[in-house]
C-alpha positions as CSV (number, residue, x, y, z in Angstrom):
1,X,2.4,92.4,39.9
2,X,2.6,92.8,36.1
3,X,6.3,93.7,35.9
4,X,8.6,90.7,35.9
5,X,12.3,91.2,36.8
6,X,14.6,88.9,34.9
7,X,17.9,89.6,36.6
8,X,18.4,85.9,37.3
9,X,18.0,85.0,33.7
10,X,20.7,87.6,32.6
11,X,23.0,86.5,35.4
12,X,22.8,82.9,34.2
13,X,23.4,84.0,30.6
14,X,26.5,86.0,31.6
15,X,27.7,83.3,34.1
16,X,27.9,85.9,36.8
17,X,27.1,85.6,40.5
18,X,24.7,88.0,42.3
19,X,27.4,89.2,44.6
20,X,29.6,90.2,41.7
21,X,26.7,92.1,40.1
22,X,25.9,93.9,43.3
23,X,29.5,95.0,43.7
24,X,29.7,96.2,40.1
25,X,26.5,98.1,40.4
26,X,27.2,99.5,43.8
27,X,24.2,98.2,45.7
28,X,24.0,95.8,48.6
29,X,23.4,92.1,47.9
30,X,20.2,92.4,50.0
31,X,18.9,95.2,47.7
32,X,19.7,93.1,44.6
33,X,17.8,90.2,46.2
34,X,14.8,92.4,46.7
35,X,14.9,93.4,43.1
36,X,15.4,89.9,41.8
37,X,12.4,88.5,43.8
38,X,10.1,91.2,42.5
39,X,9.5,92.7,45.9
40,X,11.0,96.1,44.9
41,X,8.5,98.9,44.5
42,X,10.8,101.0,42.3
43,X,14.2,101.1,40.6
44,X,16.2,104.1,39.9
45,X,17.2,104.7,36.3
46,X,20.8,105.0,37.5
47,X,20.6,101.6,39.0
48,X,19.0,100.1,35.9
49,X,21.7,101.8,33.8
50,X,24.4,100.2,36.0
51,X,22.8,96.8,35.8
52,X,22.6,97.0,32.0
53,X,26.2,98.1,31.8
54,X,27.4,95.3,34.1
55,X,25.3,92.6,32.2
56,X,25.8,94.1,28.7
57,X,22.1,94.1,28.1
58,X,19.1,96.3,27.4
59,X,16.5,97.4,30.0
60,X,13.9,95.2,28.2
61,X,16.1,92.2,29.0
62,X,15.8,92.9,32.7
63,X,12.1,94.1,32.9
64,X,9.2,92.4,31.3
65,X,5.5,93.5,31.3
66,X,2.8,90.9,31.6
67,X,-0.9,91.9,32.0
68,X,-2.7,90.9,35.2
69,X,-5.3,88.3,34.6
């Protein structure tokens, strides 16, 4: 897939645990794990908004495009 999810990077920069982020965002830790591993097929804008608020970042800090080779 050509979309890379960098939630782990932002969690490390903010010194936050996955469980805390899931609680702040209002999603289950399992759904956050699916997103972090890149297995998610979609993300709601409201969820992306909540993640950006919780991590004090921009959507581009979370999602990265890399062309398929």
